[in-house]
Backbone of each chain as ProteinMPNN parsed JSONL, in Angstrom:
{"seq_chain_A": "MKLFNITKEPINNQEVIDKVIHHNAGAVSVFIGTVREMTGEKQTRYLEYEAYVPMAEKQLEKIGDEIQEKWPSAKTAITHRIGTLQISDVAVAIAVSTPHRQDAFEASRHAIERIKEIVPIWKKEHYTDGEEWVGNQKGTKKYPEGRPERIEK", "coords_chain_A": {"N_chain_A": [[10.965, -72.694, -114.301], [13.078, -71.254, -112.733], [16.207, -71.773, -111.171], [17.915, -70.006, -110.097], [17.116, -67.088, -108.378], [16.106, -63.654, -107.935], [13.609, -62.208, -105.466], [10.822, -60.515, -105.128], [8.764, -61.695, -103.59], [7.431, -63.519, -100.105], [9.89, -66.221, -99.314], [9.258, -69.466, -100.103], [10.513, -72.08, -98.773], [10.3, -74.757, -99.257], [9.555, -74.836, -101.867], [12.179, -74.292, -103.043], [14.04, -76.201, -102.321], [12.628, -78.466, -103.34], [13.135, -78.061, -106.173], [15.806, -79.318, -106.464], [15.754, -81.749, -105.938], [16.001, -85.182, -107.635], [16.136, -88.501, -109.02], [19.048, -89.131, -108.38], [19.901, -87.971, -106.49], [21.07, -88.099, -102.897], [21.193, -86.514, -100.577], [20.377, -83.368, -99.257], [21.256, -80.44, -98.772], [20.292, -77.494, -96.69], [20.428, -73.762, -96.485], [19.27, -71.478, -94.592], [18.84, -67.801, -94.469], [17.911, -65.864, -92.128], [16.137, -62.851, -90.863], [17.89, -61.089, -88.404], [17.54, -59.994, -84.817], [18.906, -58.834, -82.745], [22.129, -57.182, -83.451], [24.977, -57.502, -81.254], [24.735, -54.567, -79.381], [22.864, -53.328, -81.013], [19.595, -52.844, -82.151], [17.651, -54.534, -84.28], [14.918, -53.076, -86.185], [13.562, -53.645, -88.792], [14.669, -54.818, -91.949], [15.697, -53.424, -95.109], [16.323, -54.677, -98.358], [18.208, -54.38, -101.539], [18.568, -54.868, -104.871], [21.044, -55.449, -107.924], [19.12, -56.593, -110.021], [19.371, -58.341, -112.621], [21.597, -58.661, -112.673], [22.551, -59.948, -110.387], [20.96, -62.168, -110.467], [22.668, -63.411, -112.319], [24.983, -63.715, -111.021], [24.325, -65.509, -109.176], [23.889, -67.661, -110.589], [26.459, -67.877, -111.483], [27.548, -68.785, -109.178], [26.603, -71.257, -108.777], [27.664, -72.407, -110.759], [30.383, -72.802, -110.241], [29.801, -74.57, -107.962], [29.227, -76.573, -109.38], [31.252, -77.258, -110.78], [33.17, -77.659, -109.033], [31.841, -79.985, -107.211], [30.925, -81.97, -109.318], [28.162, -83.679, -109.169], [26.45, -82.144, -107.844], [23.325, -80.126, -107.558], [21.993, -77.105, -107.734], [20.331, -74.669, -106.191], [18.87, -71.279, -105.454], [17.194, -68.754, -103.92], [16.736, -65.423, -103.209], [15.661, -62.663, -101.747], [14.014, -59.318, -101.836], [13.223, -56.166, -100.661], [11.346, -54.872, -98.426], [12.038, -56.412, -95.153], [10.993, -58.162, -92.383], [11.593, -58.797, -88.747], [13.027, -62.168, -88.31], [12.172, -63.116, -91.008], [12.746, -64.934, -94.12], [15.508, -64.287, -95.709], [16.835, -65.557, -97.448], [17.271, -68.521, -99.336], [18.907, -71.666, -99.767], [19.505, -74.273, -101.696], [21.293, -77.482, -101.728], [21.755, -80.444, -103.67], [23.324, -83.268, -103.477], [24.743, -86.662, -104.11], [25.82, -87.548, -101.873], [26.01, -86.45, -98.423], [28.552, -85.504, -97.479], [29.218, -83.881, -99.612], [27.083, -82.193, -99.85], [26.841, -80.698, -97.787], [29.156, -79.195, -97.883], [28.999, -77.696, -100.133], [27.001, -76.208, -100.05], [27.519, -74.418, -98.051], [29.861, -73.07, -99.464], [28.06, -71.831, -101.279], [26.714, -69.536, -99.798], [28.871, -68.316, -98.512], [29.93, -67.234, -101.091], [27.84, -65.821, -101.751], [28.001, -63.859, -100.381], [29.933, -62.061, -101.197], [30.126, -61.772, -104.261], [27.884, -61.205, -105.183], [25.472, -58.717, -106.291], [23.773, -57.309, -103.667], [22.432, -55.424, -101.117], [21.963, -54.347, -97.835], [19.794, -52.603, -96.032], [19.857, -51.498, -92.932], [17.569, -51.002, -90.265], [17.504, -49.904, -87.422], [16.317, -49.432, -84.139], [17.428, -47.149, -83.223], [18.221, -45.35, -85.843], [19.658, -45.669, -89.308], [21.209, -47.696, -91.583], [23.26, -48.513, -94.314], [24.647, -51.899, -94.719], [27.707, -53.237, -95.084], [30.174, -52.429, -95.02], [30.098, -49.558, -96.302], [31.232, -47.598, -95.304], [34.093, -47.133, -96.181], [35.743, -48.636, -95.143], [36.984, -50.718, -96.4], [39.027, -51.98, -98.707], [39.605, -52.158, -102.172], [42.185, -53.187, -103.723], [42.444, -53.87, -106.139], [40.224, -53.305, -107.749], [38.135, -54.76, -107.592], [36.432, -57.392, -105.618], [38.261, -60.048, -103.925], [38.745, -63.452, -106.134], [36.886, -62.847, -107.784], [35.315, -63.571, -110.976], [36.041, -62.291, -114.435]], "CA_chain_A": [[11.489, -72.905, -113.113], [14.273, -70.691, -112.653], [17.105, -72.091, -110.38], [18.564, -68.711, -109.205], [16.425, -65.921, -108.513], [15.606, -62.553, -106.793], [12.311, -62.118, -105.533], [9.959, -59.424, -104.051], [7.421, -62.211, -102.506], [8.088, -64.241, -99.426], [10.458, -67.321, -99.81], [8.578, -70.934, -99.966], [11.669, -72.764, -98.436], [9.936, -76.159, -99.729], [9.817, -74.786, -103.348], [13.701, -73.873, -103.472], [14.297, -77.707, -102.109], [12.059, -79.352, -104.685], [13.987, -77.984, -107.271], [16.91, -79.875, -106.326], [15.341, -83.401, -105.435], [16.35, -85.798, -108.493], [16.147, -89.751, -108.084], [20.165, -89.653, -107.887], [20.305, -87.423, -105.001], [21.111, -89.096, -101.707], [21.627, -85.822, -99.332], [19.81, -82.114, -99.675], [21.763, -79.533, -97.308], [19.53, -76.237, -96.955], [20.651, -73.057, -95.668], [18.348, -70.221, -94.983], [19.401, -66.962, -93.877], [16.925, -65.293, -91.875], [16.583, -61.403, -90.462], [18.227, -61.174, -86.921], [17.019, -58.623, -84.584], [20.046, -57.967, -82.124], [23.407, -57.152, -83.46], [25.614, -56.651, -80.801], [23.942, -53.686, -78.897], [22.091, -52.524, -82.028], [18.2, -53.515, -82.511], [16.669, -54.008, -85.556], [13.48, -52.751, -86.538], [13.373, -54.503, -89.932], [15.421, -54.736, -92.952], [15.506, -53.365, -96.631], [17.428, -55.202, -99.457], [18.346, -53.996, -102.993], [19.507, -55.68, -105.776], [20.887, -55.078, -109.181], [18.362, -58.028, -110.445], [19.602, -58.974, -113.635], [23.386, -58.921, -112.586], [22.509, -60.491, -108.948], [20.843, -63.343, -110.487], [23.684, -63.75, -113.158], [26.317, -63.704, -110.034], [23.739, -66.525, -108.561], [24.225, -68.567, -111.537], [28.028, -68.198, -111.536], [27.886, -69.705, -107.981], [25.838, -72.524, -109.388], [28.472, -72.756, -111.626], [31.183, -73.023, -109.349], [29.637, -75.693, -107.562], [29.213, -77.837, -110.792], [32.566, -77.659, -111.151], [33.805, -78.587, -107.825], [31.015, -81.351, -107.171], [29.799, -82.194, -110.534], [26.973, -84.392, -108.95], [25.383, -81.403, -107.305], [22.443, -79.28, -108.235], [21.932, -76.393, -106.679], [19.008, -73.479, -106.371], [19.182, -70.192, -105.094], [16.115, -67.545, -104.032], [17.197, -64.043, -102.544], [14.581, -61.93, -101.427], [14.448, -58.137, -101.882], [12.25, -55.564, -100.593], [11.255, -54.799, -96.636], [11.55, -58.107, -94.284], [10.481, -58.213, -90.681], [12.452, -60.149, -87.792], [12.48, -63.937, -88.78], [11.709, -63.551, -92.34], [13.733, -65.563, -94.78], [15.885, -63.579, -96.804], [17.733, -66.032, -98.645], [17.27, -69.972, -99.069], [19.781, -71.97, -100.413], [19.23, -75.712, -101.625], [21.931, -78.058, -102.498], [21.646, -81.712, -103.517], [24.397, -84.548, -104.276], [24.455, -87.642, -103.679], [26.341, -87.866, -100.415], [25.923, -85.698, -97.713], [29.679, -84.565, -97.099], [29.63, -82.802, -100.723], [26.051, -81.209, -100.159], [27.286, -79.333, -96.668], [30.304, -78.014, -98.153], [28.568, -77.083, -101.466], [25.859, -74.91, -99.424], [28.584, -73.342, -97.225], [30.431, -72.269, -100.574], [26.948, -70.629, -101.789], [26.316, -68.474, -98.794], [29.888, -67.334, -98.417], [30.377, -66.437, -102.293], [26.871, -64.526, -101.901], [28.424, -62.573, -99.256], [31.295, -61.665, -101.761], [30.231, -61.403, -105.681], [26.372, -61.057, -105.51], [25.088, -57.294, -106.034], [22.738, -57.484, -103.299], [22.848, -54.634, -100.297], [20.99, -54.615, -97.191], [19.897, -51.657, -95.249], [19.342, -51.934, -91.061], [16.728, -50.139, -89.843], [17.505, -49.779, -86.123], [15.721, -48.59, -83.307], [17.975, -45.714, -82.945], [19.022, -44.719, -86.727], [19.691, -46.434, -90.149], [22.848, -47.536, -92.263], [23.467, -49.51, -95.231], [25.301, -52.378, -94.207], [28.506, -54.051, -95.975], [31.414, -51.534, -94.888], [30.258, -48.485, -96.857], [32.371, -46.423, -94.9], [35.236, -47.075, -97.044], [36.704, -49.104, -94.312], [37.571, -51.728, -97.031], [39.38, -51.136, -100.094], [39.547, -53.203, -103.258], [43.408, -52.325, -104.439], [42.318, -54.412, -107.944], [39.452, -52.725, -108.321], [37.288, -55.867, -107.42], [36.786, -58.301, -104.48], [38.916, -61.488, -104.381], [37.908, -64.246, -106.611], [35.73, -62.141, -109.123], [35.886, -63.757, -112.479], [35.471, -61.285, -115.451]], "C_chain_A": [[13.101, -72.541, -112.964], [15.076, -71.225, -111.211], [17.661, -71.054, -109.519], [17.699, -67.453, -109.186], [16.444, -65.037, -107.431], [13.996, -62.37, -106.865], [11.927, -61.32, -104.273], [9.256, -60.24, -102.727], [8.564, -63.034, -101.148], [8.559, -65.429, -100.041], [9.625, -68.137, -99.464], [10.042, -71.654, -99.915], [11.284, -74.384, -99.352], [9.985, -76.004, -101.401], [11.425, -75.014, -103.734], [14.073, -75.46, -103.244], [13.71, -78.65, -103.188], [12.508, -79.083, -105.956], [15.031, -78.566, -107.564], [17.109, -81.236, -106.422], [15.485, -84.188, -106.709], [16.576, -87.353, -107.859], [17.745, -90.017, -107.689], [20.549, -88.915, -106.253], [19.966, -88.066, -103.521], [21.023, -87.646, -100.353], [20.804, -84.053, -100.177], [20.132, -81.058, -98.483], [20.944, -78.018, -97.547], [20.26, -75.215, -96.054], [20.001, -71.923, -95.734], [18.632, -69.366, -94.024], [18.098, -65.987, -93.247], [17.302, -63.479, -91.002], [16.544, -61.521, -88.653], [18.029, -59.884, -86.312], [18.075, -58.439, -83.847], [21.36, -58.349, -82.832], [24.355, -56.705, -82.709], [24.455, -56.04, -79.739], [22.887, -53.177, -79.723], [20.491, -53.64, -81.88], [17.885, -53.493, -83.481], [15.429, -54.096, -85.498], [12.905, -53.911, -87.544], [14.311, -53.976, -90.906], [15.039, -54.212, -94.566], [16.379, -54.129, -97.446], [17.128, -54.98, -100.819], [19.028, -54.579, -103.599], [19.717, -55.141, -107.188], [20.62, -56.578, -109.921], [18.816, -58.517, -111.217], [20.887, -59.64, -113.138], [23.564, -60.085, -111.563], [22.174, -61.842, -109.548], [21.934, -64.531, -111.679], [24.972, -64.366, -112.338], [25.791, -65.362, -109.421], [23.991, -67.54, -109.547], [25.58, -68.846, -111.534], [28.291, -69.016, -110.171], [27.303, -71.066, -108.289], [27.065, -73.379, -110.316], [30.115, -73.484, -111.39], [31.116, -74.218, -108.688], [29.426, -77.106, -108.35], [30.464, -78.243, -110.878], [33.612, -78.517, -110.162], [33.321, -79.911, -107.525], [30.288, -81.298, -108.395], [28.663, -82.932, -110.291], [25.816, -83.473, -108.297], [24.369, -80.501, -108.385], [21.884, -78.399, -107.125], [20.806, -75.291, -107.135], [19.133, -72.564, -105.278], [18.303, -69.285, -104.9], [16.73, -66.706, -103.207], [15.89, -63.372, -102.451], [14.813, -60.321, -101.15], [13.319, -57.157, -101.023], [12.233, -55.37, -98.729], [11.093, -56.171, -96.088], [11.755, -57.532, -93.047], [11.357, -59.483, -90.024], [11.732, -61.382, -88.323], [12.142, -64.158, -90.062], [12.5, -64.116, -92.904], [14.015, -64.63, -95.866], [16.666, -64.428, -98.355], [17.543, -67.753, -98.277], [18.28, -70.789, -100.233], [19.722, -73.704, -100.437], [20.481, -76.408, -102.277], [22.142, -79.599, -102.39], [22.723, -82.515, -103.904], [23.981, -85.903, -103.717], [24.703, -88.454, -102.347], [26.22, -86.859, -99.655], [27.055, -84.779, -97.011], [29.64, -83.33, -98.084], [28.399, -81.769, -100.138], [26.578, -80.185, -98.997], [28.245, -78.581, -97.123], [29.747, -76.847, -98.87], [27.632, -75.764, -100.854], [26.435, -73.933, -98.784], [29.045, -72.319, -98.31], [29.458, -71.55, -100.888], [26.591, -69.61, -100.798], [27.433, -68.071, -98.776], [30.359, -66.766, -99.709], [28.867, -65.446, -102.241], [27.532, -63.398, -101.204], [29.435, -61.822, -100.274], [31.041, -61.347, -103.092], [28.664, -61.011, -105.807], [25.907, -59.552, -105.523], [23.992, -56.865, -105.344], [23.007, -56.491, -102.007], [21.521, -54.73, -99.477], [21.145, -53.211, -95.985], [19.207, -51.714, -93.584], [18.548, -50.51, -90.635], [16.774, -50.592, -88.184], [16.604, -49.195, -85.499], [16.438, -47.112, -83.369], [19.017, -45.112, -84.443], [18.734, -45.871, -87.872], [20.973, -46.626, -90.812], [22.6, -48.823, -93.096], [24.617, -50.443, -95.123], [26.63, -52.911, -95.573], [29.86, -52.936, -96.217], [31.491, -50.429, -96.184], [30.845, -47.437, -96.533], [33.549, -46.218, -95.458], [36.406, -47.311, -96.236], [37.391, -50.147, -95.117], [37.988, -51.555, -98.389], [39.842, -52.519, -100.97], [40.756, -52.559, -104.237], [43.157, -52.94, -106.293], [40.818, -53.804, -108.648], [38.182, -53.706, -108.098], [37.488, -56.514, -106.209], [37.671, -59.469, -105.066], [38.211, -62.483, -105.329], [37.014, -64.025, -107.635], [36.429, -62.584, -110.626], [35.302, -62.894, -113.674], [35.188, -61.709, -116.621]], "O_chain_A": [[14.06, -73.308, -113.053], [14.47, -71.042, -110.156], [17.85, -71.241, -108.317], [17.696, -66.81, -110.236], [16.698, -65.355, -106.269], [13.289, -62.372, -107.873], [12.315, -61.315, -103.105], [9.14, -59.9, -101.55], [9.79, -63.14, -101.119], [8.013, -65.854, -101.06], [9.005, -67.817, -98.449], [10.68, -71.782, -100.96], [12.153, -74.951, -100.015], [10.393, -76.917, -102.118], [11.8, -75.804, -104.6], [14.475, -75.97, -104.29], [14.381, -79.489, -103.788], [12.262, -79.887, -106.855], [15.43, -78.533, -108.728], [18.11, -81.846, -106.796], [14.607, -83.603, -107.342], [16.996, -87.586, -106.726], [17.977, -90.896, -106.86], [21.228, -89.285, -105.295], [18.859, -88.431, -103.125], [20.768, -87.993, -99.2], [20.774, -83.787, -101.379], [19.428, -80.884, -97.488], [21.056, -77.482, -98.65], [20.704, -75.606, -94.975], [20.035, -71.269, -96.776], [18.73, -69.746, -92.857], [17.368, -65.421, -94.061], [18.414, -63.066, -90.673], [15.636, -61.866, -87.896], [18.227, -58.827, -86.913], [18.586, -57.446, -84.365], [21.742, -59.518, -82.881], [24.853, -55.633, -83.053], [23.511, -56.708, -79.316], [21.973, -52.574, -79.16], [20.423, -54.834, -81.587], [17.708, -52.365, -83.942], [14.808, -54.978, -84.905], [12.096, -54.798, -87.268], [14.753, -52.833, -90.79], [14.052, -54.699, -95.119], [17.501, -54.149, -96.939], [16.042, -55.282, -101.312], [20.122, -54.943, -103.168], [18.827, -54.471, -107.713], [21.449, -57.416, -110.275], [18.954, -59.682, -110.845], [21.161, -60.839, -113.181], [24.4, -60.979, -111.689], [22.953, -62.753, -109.266], [21.966, -65.754, -111.816], [25.759, -65.209, -112.767], [26.607, -66.264, -109.234], [24.457, -68.536, -108.992], [25.937, -70.024, -111.581], [29.203, -69.841, -110.125], [27.91, -72.006, -107.776], [27.248, -74.588, -110.46], [30.749, -74.306, -112.05], [32.089, -74.972, -108.687], [29.464, -78.28, -107.983], [30.793, -79.419, -111.033], [34.398, -79.45, -110.322], [34.07, -80.887, -107.53], [29.221, -80.701, -108.538], [27.924, -82.939, -111.276], [24.634, -83.801, -108.191], [24.552, -80.266, -109.579], [21.461, -78.729, -106.017], [20.487, -75.124, -108.312], [19.487, -72.998, -104.182], [18.374, -68.551, -105.886], [17.379, -67.264, -102.322], [15.039, -63.699, -103.278], [15.683, -59.99, -100.345], [12.331, -57.844, -100.764], [13.13, -55.77, -97.987], [10.216, -56.956, -96.449], [12.521, -56.62, -92.737], [11.676, -60.586, -90.47], [10.564, -61.621, -88.632], [11.805, -65.296, -90.388], [13.536, -63.996, -92.25], [13.218, -64.221, -96.71], [16.898, -64.139, -99.529], [17.657, -68.184, -97.13], [18.314, -70.461, -101.419], [19.863, -74.363, -99.407], [20.789, -75.972, -103.387], [22.585, -80.105, -101.359], [23.033, -82.251, -105.065], [23.012, -86.115, -102.989], [24.169, -89.46, -101.881], [26.359, -85.885, -100.395], [26.867, -83.788, -96.305], [29.883, -82.167, -97.761], [28.704, -80.589, -99.966], [26.72, -78.989, -99.25], [28.288, -77.381, -96.856], [29.817, -75.645, -98.612], [27.673, -74.595, -101.238], [26.059, -72.761, -98.833], [28.804, -71.113, -98.262], [29.755, -70.356, -100.857], [26.023, -68.651, -101.322], [27.308, -66.908, -99.16], [31.163, -65.838, -99.625], [28.924, -64.325, -102.746], [27.521, -62.21, -101.527], [29.681, -60.688, -99.862], [31.801, -60.433, -103.413], [28.402, -60.378, -106.83], [26.035, -59.106, -104.383], [23.167, -56.162, -105.928], [24.154, -56.753, -101.644], [20.409, -55.018, -99.92], [22.132, -52.885, -95.325], [18.033, -52.001, -93.35], [18.912, -49.336, -90.703], [16.114, -51.55, -87.783], [15.939, -48.369, -86.125], [15.802, -46.079, -83.575], [20.138, -44.614, -84.333], [17.927, -46.782, -87.691], [21.844, -45.772, -90.644], [21.987, -49.838, -92.764], [25.697, -49.928, -95.413], [26.379, -52.907, -96.779], [30.397, -52.69, -97.297], [32.47, -50.315, -96.922], [31.015, -46.453, -97.254], [34.109, -45.138, -95.271], [37.512, -46.774, -96.281], [38.434, -50.568, -94.616], [37.251, -50.969, -99.181], [40.288, -53.581, -100.535], [40.577, -51.766, -105.161], [43.629, -52.464, -107.326], [40.48, -53.891, -109.829], [37.123, -53.253, -108.534], [38.561, -56.345, -105.631], [37.8, -59.783, -106.249], [36.986, -62.365, -105.345], [36.451, -64.913, -108.276], [37.458, -62.224, -111.198], [34.08, -62.847, -113.814], [34.73, -60.936, -117.463]]}, "seq_chain_B": "MVQILLFASLAQQAGTQKVSLDLETPVTVEKVRDHLQNQLGELNGIENALVAVNEEYVDLTVEIKNGDTIAFIPPVSGG", "coords_chain_B": {"N_chain_B": [[26.887, -41.897, -125.47], [26.314, -42.93, -122.055], [25.056, -45.066, -119.941], [24.539, -44.875, -116.287], [24.046, -46.696, -113.191], [23.326, -46.68, -109.978], [23.622, -47.648, -106.533], [22.275, -48.721, -103.574], [23.846, -46.741, -100.888], [25.232, -44.958, -102.585], [23.028, -44.828, -104.441], [21.265, -43.557, -102.817], [22.495, -40.931, -101.768], [23.158, -39.749, -104.442], [20.093, -39.535, -104.917], [19.189, -40.622, -107.065], [18.893, -43.746, -108.962], [19.537, -43.93, -111.753], [21.346, -42.773, -114.192], [22.052, -40.79, -117.059], [24.776, -39.957, -119.192], [26.38, -37.831, -121.243], [28.674, -38.592, -122.889], [32.213, -37.969, -124.271], [33.063, -41.29, -126.355], [35.63, -43.394, -126.611], [36.047, -43.936, -123.245], [37.578, -43.563, -119.959], [36.915, -45.323, -116.785], [37.467, -43.81, -114.704], [37.404, -41.259, -115.252], [34.483, -41.312, -116.163], [33.666, -41.511, -113.33], [34.548, -39.371, -112.665], [32.975, -37.111, -113.963], [30.628, -37.745, -113.289], [30.36, -37.092, -110.492], [30.85, -34.226, -110.947], [28.555, -33.467, -112.005], [26.224, -34.436, -110.185], [27.459, -34.146, -107.459], [29.56, -34.812, -105.091], [30.28, -38.502, -104.045], [30.083, -40.155, -101.994], [32.402, -43.063, -100.731], [32.283, -43.843, -103.646], [34.767, -44.174, -104.881], [35.441, -46.783, -103.609], [33.87, -48.298, -104.767], [33.01, -51.273, -106.541], [33.238, -51.802, -110.242], [30.563, -52.533, -112.638], [30.453, -53.425, -115.998], [27.71, -53.745, -118.462], [26.667, -55.822, -116.894], [28.785, -57.55, -115.778], [31.569, -57.45, -113.744], [34.091, -55.414, -113.922], [37.862, -54.677, -114.621], [39.026, -51.388, -113.145], [40.565, -50.488, -115.329], [39.341, -50.67, -117.65], [38.0, -49.665, -120.965], [35.096, -47.396, -121.359], [32.499, -48.003, -123.761], [30.234, -46.194, -126.057], [27.133, -46.226, -125.409], [27.057, -48.205, -123.201], [26.378, -49.699, -120.297], [27.273, -48.731, -117.011], [27.976, -50.033, -113.732], [27.83, -48.975, -110.535], [28.99, -50.594, -107.771], [28.589, -50.499, -104.357], [30.214, -52.333, -101.619], [29.171, -55.541, -101.265], [26.168, -56.857, -99.36], [24.619, -58.845, -99.184], [22.585, -61.855, -98.263]], "CA_chain_B": [[25.752, -41.615, -124.146], [26.551, -44.009, -121.415], [23.966, -45.147, -118.741], [25.161, -45.024, -114.896], [23.742, -47.424, -112.498], [23.963, -46.611, -108.566], [22.755, -48.711, -105.588], [22.515, -48.599, -102.018], [24.512, -45.572, -100.328], [25.416, -44.0, -103.708], [21.842, -44.249, -104.97], [20.492, -42.6, -101.714], [23.178, -39.926, -101.97], [22.638, -39.032, -105.467], [18.493, -39.371, -105.169], [18.766, -41.244, -107.974], [19.54, -45.103, -109.217], [19.843, -44.165, -112.968], [21.661, -41.335, -114.783], [22.893, -40.846, -118.568], [25.749, -39.106, -119.275], [26.55, -37.754, -122.442], [30.383, -38.566, -122.909], [32.931, -38.798, -125.682], [33.733, -42.35, -125.823], [35.909, -44.656, -125.273], [35.927, -43.059, -121.634], [38.057, -44.458, -118.581], [36.199, -45.547, -115.601], [37.619, -42.738, -113.935], [36.639, -40.035, -116.199], [33.038, -41.049, -116.026], [33.342, -41.423, -112.04], [34.696, -37.57, -112.286], [31.783, -36.243, -114.757], [29.18, -37.981, -112.435], [30.344, -36.261, -109.487], [30.441, -32.958, -111.519], [26.985, -33.551, -112.022], [25.314, -34.917, -108.624], [27.867, -33.721, -106.445], [30.189, -35.668, -104.352], [29.351, -39.592, -104.161], [30.869, -40.631, -100.668], [32.262, -44.186, -101.311], [32.017, -44.42, -104.723], [36.156, -45.022, -104.768], [35.358, -48.053, -102.852], [32.854, -49.333, -104.991], [33.192, -52.25, -107.798], [32.475, -51.367, -111.316], [30.076, -53.77, -113.757], [29.991, -52.842, -117.383], [26.889, -54.543, -119.036], [26.145, -56.434, -115.629], [29.801, -58.14, -115.642], [32.579, -57.054, -113.316], [35.528, -55.057, -114.926], [39.041, -53.825, -113.971], [38.734, -50.425, -113.144], [41.096, -49.728, -117.049], [38.628, -50.904, -119.013], [37.34, -48.238, -121.79], [33.963, -47.451, -121.613], [31.807, -47.407, -124.943], [29.158, -45.813, -126.239], [25.716, -47.372, -125.194], [27.463, -49.235, -122.232], [25.718, -49.495, -118.743], [28.034, -48.955, -115.953], [26.835, -49.729, -112.476], [28.825, -48.765, -109.418], [28.408, -51.584, -106.969], [29.17, -50.534, -103.02], [30.404, -53.605, -101.057], [27.496, -56.072, -101.128], [25.655, -57.311, -98.154], [23.417, -60.195, -99.216], [22.664, -63.02, -97.506]], "C_chain_B": [[26.24, -42.654, -123.306], [25.56, -43.613, -120.251], [24.942, -45.484, -117.618], [24.03, -45.863, -114.141], [23.965, -46.771, -110.972], [22.948, -47.277, -107.727], [23.282, -48.243, -104.209], [22.864, -47.141, -101.666], [24.659, -44.942, -101.318], [24.317, -43.715, -104.379], [20.575, -42.975, -104.29], [21.446, -41.293, -101.816], [23.148, -39.039, -102.923], [20.902, -39.075, -105.571], [18.261, -39.932, -106.101], [19.08, -42.911, -108.439], [20.13, -44.989, -110.7], [20.14, -42.747, -113.571], [22.105, -41.572, -116.162], [23.698, -39.821, -118.402], [25.969, -38.977, -120.817], [28.084, -37.348, -122.786], [30.779, -38.995, -123.997], [33.696, -39.944, -125.434], [34.878, -42.729, -126.973], [36.379, -43.542, -124.36], [36.734, -44.168, -120.646], [36.554, -44.416, -117.505], [36.13, -44.282, -114.812], [37.254, -41.403, -114.469], [34.744, -40.036, -115.892], [32.683, -41.188, -114.786], [33.527, -39.609, -111.605], [33.064, -36.953, -112.814], [30.642, -36.687, -113.739], [29.221, -37.472, -111.509], [30.264, -34.677, -109.524], [28.869, -32.57, -111.495], [26.164, -33.655, -110.624], [26.238, -34.382, -107.552], [28.956, -34.718, -105.951], [29.378, -37.19, -103.931], [30.281, -40.189, -102.903], [30.702, -42.083, -100.776], [32.324, -44.915, -102.352], [33.704, -44.914, -105.596], [36.338, -46.232, -104.363], [34.478, -49.014, -104.044], [33.656, -49.986, -106.455], [32.268, -51.55, -108.904], [31.85, -52.736, -112.315], [30.003, -52.873, -114.782], [28.799, -53.931, -117.901], [26.802, -55.95, -118.127], [27.668, -57.595, -115.608], [30.964, -57.268, -114.804], [33.642, -57.027, -113.932], [36.318, -54.785, -113.867], [38.701, -52.444, -114.183], [39.664, -49.875, -115.032], [40.796, -49.964, -117.899], [37.985, -49.614, -119.616], [35.856, -48.666, -121.977], [33.417, -47.185, -122.96], [30.576, -46.869, -125.324], [27.855, -46.86, -126.166], [26.076, -48.277, -124.206], [26.649, -48.98, -121.097], [27.143, -49.791, -117.662], [27.678, -48.667, -114.903], [28.146, -49.491, -111.58], [28.446, -49.609, -108.132], [29.182, -51.363, -105.689], [29.445, -51.726, -102.817], [29.354, -54.302, -100.598], [27.569, -56.575, -99.78], [24.853, -57.947, -98.394], [23.417, -61.054, -98.454], [22.083, -63.009, -96.26]], "O_chain_B": [[26.731, -43.534, -124.013], [25.288, -42.516, -119.764], [25.943, -46.178, -117.796], [22.913, -45.63, -114.603], [25.084, -46.265, -110.889], [21.767, -47.461, -108.023], [24.297, -47.635, -103.869], [22.138, -46.287, -102.174], [24.075, -43.876, -101.127], [24.247, -42.63, -104.956], [19.731, -42.179, -104.701], [20.685, -40.35, -102.032], [23.117, -37.827, -102.709], [20.49, -38.476, -106.565], [17.059, -39.979, -106.361], [20.053, -43.159, -107.726], [21.055, -45.738, -111.015], [19.383, -41.781, -113.482], [22.571, -42.689, -116.385], [23.475, -38.888, -117.631], [25.754, -39.932, -121.564], [28.569, -36.224, -122.917], [30.297, -39.892, -124.69], [34.665, -39.975, -124.677], [34.838, -42.276, -128.117], [36.953, -42.501, -124.681], [36.505, -45.378, -120.627], [35.549, -43.706, -117.529], [35.107, -43.77, -114.356], [36.744, -40.562, -113.729], [34.006, -39.114, -115.545], [31.469, -41.076, -114.613], [32.992, -38.898, -110.754], [32.221, -36.459, -112.066], [29.773, -35.866, -113.446], [28.097, -37.101, -111.168], [29.832, -33.957, -108.624], [28.268, -31.592, -111.049], [25.504, -32.702, -110.21], [25.602, -34.124, -106.53], [29.136, -35.604, -106.787], [28.199, -37.207, -103.579], [31.334, -40.727, -103.245], [29.595, -42.611, -100.883], [32.399, -46.144, -102.38], [33.828, -45.686, -106.547], [37.358, -46.833, -104.701], [34.507, -50.243, -104.096], [34.513, -49.466, -107.169], [31.174, -50.998, -108.781], [32.529, -53.709, -112.642], [29.59, -51.723, -114.636], [29.091, -55.103, -117.666], [26.871, -57.049, -118.677], [27.286, -58.729, -115.32], [31.26, -56.23, -115.396], [34.226, -57.985, -114.437], [35.998, -54.653, -112.686], [38.136, -52.139, -115.233], [39.219, -48.952, -115.714], [41.384, -49.775, -118.963], [37.534, -48.693, -118.935], [35.41, -49.703, -122.468], [33.8, -46.125, -123.455], [29.681, -47.312, -124.604], [27.693, -47.947, -126.72], [25.408, -49.311, -124.237], [26.209, -47.833, -121.017], [27.819, -50.817, -117.6], [27.169, -47.58, -114.629], [29.287, -49.797, -111.927], [27.501, -49.181, -107.469], [30.311, -51.852, -105.636], [29.047, -52.499, -103.688], [28.637, -53.888, -99.688], [28.599, -56.732, -99.125], [23.899, -57.692, -97.658], [24.433, -61.118, -97.761], [22.125, -64.015, -95.551]]}, "name": "protein", "num_of_chains": 2, "seq": "MKLFNITKEPINNQEVIDKVIHHNAGAVSVFIGTVREMTGEKQTRYLEYEAYVPMAEKQLEKIGDEIQEKWPSAKTAITHRIGTLQISDVAVAIAVSTPHRQDAFEASRHAIERIKEIVPIWKKEHYTDGEEWVGNQKGTKKYPEGRPERIEKMVQILLFASLAQQAGTQKVSLDLETPVTVEKVRDHLQNQLGELNGIENALVAVNEEYVDLTVEIKNGDTIAFIPPVSGG"}
């Protein structure tokens, strides 16, 4: 049972939750990212996700390590889907269990924010009027150090 | 020989995700980037891509050795 994985199959949220439930957990916080139809005036028809799979799974594990360090009693599981996703499909499911609720909320937030910073996964929007790789690919964001902030090497 | 991996917009422009380059090593990331574009044509946005060697992020100053796999990682957009 892999706690951190990239899949081409639809995500079963309950399976992700079950991975973190244990007898000393008193709270499970779940974050589910779904495909949104409207972004401002733009209407999404569907999304395509691509990943550098082995590295993405390693980076997800790193996020798990970060959470473990900050909230030692936490247990984390993350599944991210790739391939073609339709509106309202689940793209990512994060479950974090802790003894008490406060830590679970904070840790699951940490996980999704870090996914957006360090995990090599890309989203291509197929709008009604064109397509675009998301993620500042027009070069408006620079990484002067050659990497985003807070990346461990 | 070094193995290059491209993703998202970079792979789309290149028309491929994988390229092998026969380079004299050790070689800098910058040189690899130049050779790659000599071979494939200009890749818009590669200057802003992060670099991972053998699945770990590295600084651009790192030296690439024979047999390494270098991935150019455009700004990510998971979640």
